[in-house]
C-alpha positions as CSV (number, residue, x, y, z in Angstrom):
1,X,126.9,34.3,2.6
2,X,128.4,37.8,3.4
3,X,127.7,39.6,6.7
4,X,126.0,42.4,4.8
5,X,123.5,40.1,3.2
6,X,122.8,38.5,6.5
7,X,121.8,41.6,8.3
8,X,118.1,41.5,7.1
9,X,117.7,37.9,8.3
10,X,114.7,37.2,10.5
11,X,113.4,34.1,12.2
12,X,109.7,34.6,11.4
13,X,107.0,36.7,9.7
14,X,104.2,38.4,11.4
15,X,102.6,36.4,14.2
16,X,98.8,36.6,13.5
17,X,97.7,32.9,13.6
18,X,95.6,31.7,16.5
19,X,95.3,28.1,17.9
20,X,92.0,27.5,16.1
21,X,93.6,28.6,12.8
22,X,96.6,26.3,13.1
23,X,94.5,23.3,14.2
24,X,92.3,23.8,11.1
25,X,95.1,24.5,8.7
26,X,96.8,21.3,9.7
27,X,93.4,19.3,9.5
28,X,92.6,21.1,6.2
29,X,96.0,20.2,4.7
30,X,95.3,16.5,5.4
31,X,91.7,16.1,4.5
32,X,91.6,16.3,0.7
33,X,90.1,14.6,-2.3
34,X,91.9,11.4,-1.4
35,X,89.5,10.7,1.5
36,X,86.3,12.0,-0.4
37,X,87.0,10.4,-3.8
38,X,89.7,7.6,-3.5
39,X,89.0,5.9,-0.2
40,X,86.6,3.4,-1.8
41,X,89.3,2.2,-4.2
42,X,91.7,1.8,-1.2
43,X,89.2,-0.6,0.5
44,X,88.9,-2.6,-2.7
45,X,92.6,-3.1,-2.8
46,X,93.4,-4.1,0.8
47,X,90.1,-5.3,2.1
48,X,88.1,-3.6,5.0
49,X,90.4,-4.8,7.9
50,X,93.5,-4.3,6.0
51,X,92.6,-0.6,5.1
52,X,91.6,0.2,8.7
53,X,94.9,-1.4,9.9
54,X,97.0,0.6,7.3
55,X,95.2,3.8,8.2
56,X,95.9,3.2,11.9
57,X,99.6,2.5,11.4
58,X,99.8,5.6,9.2
59,X,98.2,7.7,11.9
60,X,100.6,6.5,14.5
61,X,103.5,7.2,12.2
62,X,102.4,10.7,11.4
63,X,101.8,11.4,15.1
64,X,105.4,10.3,15.9
65,X,106.6,12.7,13.2
66,X,104.4,15.4,14.8
67,X,105.8,14.8,18.3
68,X,109.3,15.2,16.8
69,X,108.3,18.4,15.0
70,X,106.6,19.6,18.3
71,X,109.9,19.8,20.2
72,X,111.7,21.4,17.3
73,X,109.1,24.0,16.4
74,X,108.4,25.2,20.0
75,X,112.1,25.5,20.8
76,X,112.8,27.1,17.3
77,X,109.6,28.6,16.0
78,X,110.9,29.7,12.5
79,X,108.8,30.3,9.3
80,X,109.7,27.5,6.9
81,X,110.9,25.4,9.8
82,X,111.9,22.0,8.3
83,X,114.3,23.5,6.0
84,X,116.0,25.6,8.7
85,X,116.2,22.7,11.1
86,X,117.7,20.4,8.4
87,X,120.2,23.1,7.5
88,X,121.4,23.7,11.2
89,X,121.0,20.2,12.5
90,X,122.0,18.0,9.5
91,X,123.8,20.0,6.9
92,X,123.1,23.0,4.6
93,X,122.7,20.9,1.4
94,X,120.1,18.6,3.0
95,X,118.2,21.8,4.2
96,X,118.2,23.0,0.6
97,X,116.9,19.5,-0.7
98,X,114.2,19.3,2.0
99,X,112.9,22.8,1.0
100,X,112.9,22.1,-2.7
101,X,111.2,18.7,-2.2
102,X,108.5,20.3,0.0
103,X,108.1,23.3,-2.3
104,X,107.7,20.9,-5.3
105,X,105.1,18.8,-3.4
106,X,102.7,21.6,-2.8
107,X,103.4,23.3,-6.2
108,X,102.4,20.1,-8.1
109,X,99.4,19.8,-5.8
110,X,98.4,23.4,-6.8
111,X,98.3,22.5,-10.5
112,X,96.1,19.4,-9.9
113,X,93.7,21.3,-7.6
114,X,93.2,24.1,-10.2
115,X,92.2,21.4,-12.8
116,X,90.0,19.4,-10.3
117,X,88.1,22.6,-9.3
118,X,87.2,23.3,-12.9
119,X,86.1,19.7,-13.4
120,X,83.8,19.8,-10.3
121,X,82.2,23.1,-11.5
122,X,81.3,21.5,-14.8
123,X,78.8,19.4,-12.7
124,X,76.7,22.5,-12.3
125,X,77.8,24.5,-15.4
126,X,78.4,22.1,-18.3
127,X,78.6,24.8,-21.0
128,X,81.4,26.8,-19.3
129,X,85.0,25.5,-20.1
130,X,87.0,24.0,-17.3
131,X,89.9,26.6,-17.8
132,X,87.5,29.4,-16.9
133,X,86.8,28.0,-13.5
134,X,90.4,27.0,-13.0
135,X,91.3,30.7,-13.6
136,X,88.6,31.9,-11.2
137,X,90.0,29.7,-8.4
138,X,93.6,30.6,-9.2
139,X,92.6,34.3,-8.6
140,X,90.6,33.4,-5.4
141,X,93.5,31.4,-3.9
142,X,96.1,34.0,-4.8
143,X,94.0,36.8,-3.2
144,X,93.5,34.8,0.0
145,X,97.3,34.5,0.4
146,X,98.2,38.0,-0.9
147,X,96.3,40.4,1.5
148,X,97.6,39.1,4.8
149,X,98.3,35.9,6.8
150,X,95.2,36.7,8.8
151,X,92.9,36.6,5.7
152,X,94.6,33.3,4.6
153,X,94.1,31.8,8.1
154,X,90.5,32.8,8.4
155,X,89.6,31.6,4.9
156,X,91.4,28.3,5.5
157,X,89.6,27.9,8.8
158,X,86.1,28.1,7.1
159,X,87.2,25.9,4.2
160,X,88.4,23.2,6.5
161,X,85.3,23.7,8.8
162,X,83.1,22.6,5.9
163,X,85.1,19.4,5.3
164,X,85.0,18.6,9.1
165,X,81.3,19.1,9.3
166,X,80.7,16.9,6.2
167,X,82.8,14.0,7.7
168,X,81.3,14.3,11.1
169,X,77.8,14.2,9.5
170,X,78.8,11.2,7.4
171,X,80.2,9.3,10.4
172,X,77.1,10.0,12.6
173,X,74.5,9.2,9.9
174,X,76.6,6.3,8.6
175,X,76.9,4.9,12.2
176,X,73.2,5.1,12.7
177,X,72.7,3.2,9.4
178,X,75.2,0.5,10.4
179,X,73.1,-0.3,13.6
180,X,69.9,-0.1,11.7
181,X,68.5,3.2,13.0
182,X,68.4,4.6,9.4
183,X,67.2,2.3,6.7
184,X,69.7,1.6,3.9
185,X,68.9,0.6,0.3
186,X,69.9,-3.0,-0.3
187,X,69.7,-4.1,3.4
188,X,66.5,-5.7,5.0
189,X,68.1,-5.6,8.4
190,X,71.0,-3.7,10.1
191,X,74.3,-4.2,8.3
192,X,76.3,-4.3,11.5
193,X,79.9,-5.6,11.0
194,X,79.0,-8.4,8.5
195,X,80.9,-6.7,5.6
196,X,84.2,-6.4,7.5
197,X,84.9,-10.1,7.7
198,X,82.5,-12.0,5.4
199,X,85.2,-12.4,2.7
200,X,88.0,-13.2,5.2
201,X,90.2,-10.9,7.3
202,X,92.6,-10.1,4.4
203,X,90.7,-11.1,1.2
204,X,93.5,-9.6,-1.1
205,X,96.3,-11.0,1.1
206,X,98.4,-9.1,3.7
207,X,100.5,-7.6,0.9
208,X,97.6,-5.3,0.1
209,X,98.1,-3.8,3.5
210,X,101.6,-2.7,2.7
211,X,100.6,-1.4,-0.8
212,X,97.9,0.6,0.9
213,X,100.4,2.0,3.5
214,X,102.2,4.0,0.9
215,X,98.8,5.6,-0.2
216,X,97.9,6.2,3.4
217,X,101.2,8.0,4.1
218,X,100.6,10.3,1.1
219,X,97.0,10.8,2.2
220,X,98.3,12.0,5.7
221,X,100.8,14.5,4.2
222,X,99.9,18.0,5.1
223,X,99.8,17.4,8.9
224,X,103.4,18.8,9.0
225,X,102.0,22.2,7.9
226,X,101.9,22.9,11.8
227,X,105.7,23.4,11.5
228,X,105.3,25.8,8.6
229,X,102.9,28.0,10.6
230,X,105.3,28.0,13.6
231,X,106.8,31.4,12.5
232,X,103.4,33.1,12.2
233,X,101.7,31.6,15.3
234,X,100.6,33.7,18.2
235,X,102.3,32.4,21.4
236,X,103.8,29.3,19.6
237,X,104.6,27.7,23.0
238,X,100.9,27.1,23.6
239,X,99.3,26.9,20.2
240,X,101.7,24.4,18.6
241,X,101.6,21.7,21.4
242,X,97.8,21.9,21.5
243,X,97.5,21.4,17.7
244,X,100.1,18.6,17.8
245,X,98.4,16.7,20.7
246,X,95.1,16.6,18.9
247,X,96.7,15.2,15.6
248,X,96.3,11.4,16.5
249,X,92.7,11.5,17.6
250,X,91.7,13.7,14.7
251,X,93.3,11.4,12.2
252,X,91.7,8.3,13.8
253,X,88.2,9.9,14.1
254,X,88.1,11.5,10.6
255,X,90.0,9.0,8.5
256,X,89.5,5.6,10.3
257,X,86.0,6.6,11.4
258,X,85.0,7.3,7.7
259,X,86.8,4.2,6.5
260,X,85.0,2.0,9.1
261,X,81.6,3.3,8.1
262,X,82.3,2.8,4.4
263,X,83.6,-0.7,5.0
264,X,80.5,-1.6,7.0
265,X,78.0,-0.3,4.5
266,X,79.7,-1.1,1.1
267,X,80.8,-4.8,0.4
268,X,84.5,-4.6,-0.3
269,X,84.2,-5.9,-3.9
270,X,81.9,-3.0,-4.8
271,X,84.0,-0.4,-2.9
272,X,86.0,0.7,-5.9
273,X,82.9,2.3,-7.4
274,X,83.5,5.1,-9.8
275,X,81.7,7.7,-7.8
276,X,82.7,9.0,-4.3
277,X,81.8,6.5,-1.6
278,X,80.4,9.4,0.5
279,X,77.9,10.1,-2.3
280,X,77.3,6.4,-2.7
281,X,76.3,5.9,1.0
282,X,74.3,9.1,1.2
283,X,72.3,7.9,-1.9
284,X,71.9,4.5,-0.2
285,X,70.4,6.3,2.8
286,X,68.0,8.3,0.5
287,X,69.5,11.7,1.4
288,X,68.3,14.2,-1.2
289,X,70.8,16.2,-3.4
290,X,73.6,13.9,-2.1
291,X,75.7,14.3,-5.3
292,X,75.3,18.1,-5.2
293,X,76.1,18.3,-1.5
294,X,79.2,16.2,-1.8
295,X,80.4,18.0,-4.8
296,X,80.3,21.1,-2.9
297,X,82.2,19.6,0.0
298,X,84.8,18.2,-2.5
299,X,85.1,21.7,-4.1
300,X,85.8,23.3,-0.7
301,X,88.3,20.5,-0.1
302,X,90.1,21.3,-3.4
303,X,90.1,25.0,-2.7
304,X,91.4,24.4,0.8
305,X,94.2,22.2,-0.4
306,X,95.2,24.8,-3.0
307,X,95.0,27.5,-0.4
308,X,97.3,25.6,2.0
309,X,99.6,24.5,-0.9
310,X,100.2,28.1,-2.0
311,X,100.9,29.2,1.6
312,X,103.3,26.3,2.3
313,X,105.3,26.7,-0.9
314,X,105.5,30.4,-0.5
315,X,106.9,30.1,3.0
316,X,109.5,27.6,1.8
317,X,110.8,30.0,-0.8
318,X,110.8,32.8,1.6
319,X,112.8,30.8,4.1
320,X,115.4,29.8,1.4
321,X,115.8,33.5,0.5
322,X,115.9,34.5,4.2
323,X,118.7,32.0,4.9
324,X,120.6,33.2,1.7
325,X,120.4,29.8,0.1
326,X,118.7,31.4,-2.9
327,X,118.8,35.1,-3.9
328,X,117.6,37.3,-0.9
329,X,115.0,38.9,-3.2
330,X,112.7,36.0,-2.3
331,X,112.7,37.1,1.3
332,X,111.3,40.5,0.6
333,X,107.8,41.2,2.1
334,X,105.2,43.8,1.2
335,X,103.7,46.1,3.8
336,X,101.3,43.5,5.0
337,X,104.2,41.1,5.8
338,X,103.6,38.8,2.9
339,X,106.5,37.5,0.9
340,X,105.0,38.7,-2.4
341,X,107.8,37.6,-4.8
342,X,107.9,34.1,-3.4
343,X,104.1,34.0,-3.6
344,X,104.1,35.0,-7.3
345,X,106.8,32.5,-8.1
346,X,105.0,29.6,-6.3
347,X,101.7,30.5,-8.1
348,X,103.7,30.4,-11.5
349,X,105.0,27.0,-10.4
350,X,101.4,25.9,-9.9
351,X,100.4,27.1,-13.3
352,X,103.4,25.4,-15.0
353,X,102.3,22.2,-13.2
354,X,98.9,22.6,-14.6
355,X,100.3,23.1,-18.1
356,X,102.5,20.0,-17.9
357,X,99.4,18.0,-16.7
358,X,97.7,19.0,-20.0
359,X,100.5,19.0,-22.5
360,X,103.0,16.5,-21.0
361,X,100.9,14.2,-18.8
362,X,102.8,11.0,-19.6
363,X,106.3,12.4,-19.4
364,X,107.1,15.6,-17.4
365,X,104.0,15.6,-15.2
366,X,104.3,11.9,-14.4
367,X,107.9,12.4,-13.1
368,X,106.8,15.5,-11.0
369,X,103.8,13.7,-9.5
370,X,106.1,10.7,-8.6
371,X,108.6,12.9,-7.0
372,X,106.1,14.9,-5.0
373,X,104.4,11.7,-3.7
374,X,107.7,10.5,-2.1
375,X,108.9,14.0,-1.1
376,X,106.8,14.3,2.0
377,X,108.1,11.0,3.4
378,X,111.6,12.2,2.8
379,X,110.7,15.4,4.8
380,X,109.3,13.3,7.6
381,X,112.6,11.4,7.8
382,X,114.5,14.6,7.9
383,X,112.3,15.9,10.8
384,X,113.0,12.7,12.7
385,X,116.9,12.9,12.3
386,X,116.7,16.7,13.2
387,X,114.9,15.8,16.5
388,X,117.6,13.1,17.3
389,X,120.4,15.7,16.6
390,X,118.6,18.6,18.4
391,X,118.2,16.8,21.7
392,X,121.9,15.7,21.6
393,X,123.0,19.3,20.8
394,X,120.7,20.7,23.6
395,X,122.3,18.5,26.2
396,X,125.8,19.1,24.9
397,X,125.3,22.8,25.1
398,X,124.7,22.4,28.9
399,X,120.9,22.5,28.9
400,X,118.6,20.2,30.8
401,X,115.7,18.2,29.2
402,X,113.4,19.8,31.8
403,X,114.1,23.3,30.2
404,X,112.3,22.3,27.0
405,X,108.8,23.8,26.7
406,X,107.7,20.7,24.7
407,X,109.4,17.4,25.0
408,X,109.1,14.6,22.5
409,X,107.8,11.7,24.6
410,X,109.6,8.3,24.4
411,X,112.9,9.9,23.0
412,X,114.8,8.3,21.4
413,X,112.4,5.6,20.4
414,X,109.8,8.0,18.9
415,X,112.1,9.7,16.4
416,X,113.7,6.4,15.5
417,X,110.3,4.9,15.0
418,X,109.3,7.9,12.8
419,X,112.5,7.6,10.8
420,X,112.6,3.8,10.2
421,X,108.9,3.6,9.5
422,X,109.0,6.4,6.9
423,X,112.1,4.8,5.3
424,X,110.3,1.4,5.2
425,X,107.3,3.0,3.4
426,X,109.8,4.4,0.8
427,X,111.4,0.9,0.3
428,X,108.1,-0.8,0.1
429,X,107.4,1.1,-3.2
430,X,109.9,-1.2,-4.9
431,X,107.4,-4.1,-4.4
432,X,104.6,-2.3,-6.2
433,X,105.2,-2.1,-9.9
434,X,102.6,0.7,-10.3
435,X,104.4,3.0,-7.8
436,X,108.0,2.0,-8.5
437,X,108.5,4.9,-11.0
438,X,108.5,7.1,-7.9
439,X,111.9,5.7,-6.8
440,X,113.2,6.0,-10.4
441,X,112.3,9.6,-10.5
442,X,113.0,10.8,-7.0
443,X,116.5,9.4,-6.3
444,X,118.1,11.0,-9.4
445,X,116.1,14.2,-8.6
446,X,117.5,14.4,-5.0
447,X,121.1,13.7,-6.3
448,X,120.6,16.6,-8.8
449,X,119.4,18.9,-5.9
450,X,122.5,18.1,-3.9
451,X,124.8,18.8,-6.9
452,X,122.9,22.1,-7.7
453,X,123.4,23.2,-4.0
454,X,127.1,22.5,-4.0
455,X,127.7,24.3,-7.4
456,X,125.6,27.2,-6.2
457,X,127.5,27.4,-2.9
458,X,130.8,27.2,-4.6
459,X,129.9,29.9,-7.0
460,X,128.6,32.1,-4.2
461,X,131.8,31.6,-2.1
462,X,133.9,32.4,-5.2
463,X,131.9,35.6,-5.8
464,X,132.2,36.8,-2.1
465,X,136.0,36.2,-2.2
466,X,136.3,38.3,-5.3
467,X,134.1,41.0,-3.8
């Protein structure tokens, strides 16, 4: 990259996000349709105890990744952080691959959220085509991201708040039903913990726990959004550690708490019911309009995930442009400090993903979904390696550990655990025939990304020499 092109390089966009925004954005990125719709299926695959164990191990893994990210993002609060850390602490090619994988993850998610929102609206408006609602939500999510980061943060705060309220209500009411204080259809007495062990501790075998681990890791993807917000956070030294330290207990309360209630109230063989386990349990308790209420919550979850997805993918493109890895036009911002070109390109990526899900679901879309599923775990591995290298470099440059505003506890055990556990979850895919396609798609894609980077870098170097 020439010196002239590097003059406009900055480390972050406008700092307008407060602590409450960052905590809710991180939480909103994690709590999606997986918890509301697919959790019953997960219980049916691994059994109640197996699912709770898998979610607990997953929560500890994610927390370890967040602790690594905490030290990095407080010391270097850059917008699009993982890509910059990987570029500076691993190598430029890996930084590029991390950014492309993460951009793809959220862009694919965007396409599926657009479709899902239209399908949910069909519940209330069966005569209106799905594509009309998909278009409405595309415009809504685009506008939320376009006007200012403050508008995005505020809208995401309230979308996430609806989901949090619904889960808390579910856990409290479900807990009362478990101990018999709320009558439940099909039970003459308090269900208590009978359903957890009546078919044995691991009715599908311990292998089901490992298979579920993969699903759990993907369900927890989105927590790392804390790192993306680092460059737009007010007072990152205080707001980021606060958000990171609450990660573990939030995941345990919201995910494991919900799964525990479901497992106590729905026999595991019935857990894979076609409707949402939340709706199923609310109906068992006789709560009126349970289906409508939960459809509304799922709709906000979908809009929230789309909102966060467009934000994350936009910041990744901006960061690549800002670093000069891709044309610098992607780093241009409008008068409100929003990278408008990166926003439009990411939105188009989401629309293309939506089109492939309609016209090439069994070919292109299947490959894209497989890659995006594994991509987040690759990013977690990169974050852990960056933390290991950062601490070594920090000490080598003459600094003391005590100078760090946020220190990853248990170094180097924590980053090594984060790396090896993430790697293990990737390798475990091989033993599940249904998910093995993810490895077949992702490994060649990663190799192609490295080759593309080297060819682009060589071309850019050749051009700058000629100039």
